[in-house]
N, C-alpha and C positions, 0 to 999 in steps of 0.2 A: 859899327856900317861894317857889313857883310862885304865881300870882295869880289871882283865880276867872277873871277875864276870860282869862289864857293855857290854863287851864285847859276854859274854853269853847268858845276858839279851836279848841284840841286835837280836842277832842269834835268839833266840828262840821267839822273836817277828817277825820276817820276814821267821820262819820255816823254817830256813838252819840248815843243819847238816854240821858242819866244823871238818876238823880233828883239830892236833893238830897246824901243819902248818899252815895249811888255818887261825885259829885262833890267833895266832901271827902275821901273813902278813894283817889279816884285823885289829887288835889292832895297827898296825904301821900306817894300811893307814886312818884309822879311826879318831886317834891321829893327822896324819898330816892336814886332811880336817881340822877339828875343830879346829887346831893352825891358820892354815892360814883363817878359818871364824873369828877367833877374832881380828885379825890383819886387817883385812879389818873394824871390827867394832871399831875399833882406830882410824879410820880416819877420819880427818874433812870435814862433808859435810854442813855445815853450812848455805854456800852461793850457795851450789848446789840446782838446780833445779830439780823435779823429771823426769825423762825421761818414758815417757810411749810405746813410740814407736822410732824407728831409721829412718825410710821412709818419712817421712811427708806428707804419703799421710792419705786422710782421708776418710770414707766410700767407698772404689773404688770398685764399684758393677755396674751389668749391670742391665738398666731399667728391671722389670719385662713385660713380656709378655701374655697376655692371647690369649689361642688359642680355638676356639671352637673343643668342645671335640670331633665331626666329623673327622675333617682335623688331631688334634692331633693322633688319634687312626690310621686312614687312612695310615699317615707318619710313624708311627710305624708296623705295619702290613706290609706298602708299601717296608720296610726294608728285611723284615724276606726274605730270598733264593726260599722258598715256599709259596705260598698263595695262598688262595683262598675265595676271596669275602673279609666279613673283620674277618676271619680267618687265622691263622698261619697254615699250613701244617708239620706234625711232620711223622716220621716214629712212626708204632705204638709199642707200650709195651707190649716185652711176659712177660707173669706174669708166677712164677717158682712154 
């Protein structure tokens, strides 16, 4: 079980202000977590290979497509609700 001093130190590092009730709850919760981690550390994993991911998929990406600058800017400007030539038209901005 963590001591009150250890919980205060953790709270200071995390920049948390804890009430007495919160401090006691944190002490119990953190102690429980650390006990579970200790239990996991005792598990025999000698014959188990490391598992890095579970989907079996590797490097699933779409191929890169290089678009000419003119066509990509035309495409972007063309999607704006109001545009003229290569520019997006917006309402004027009033200064205060």
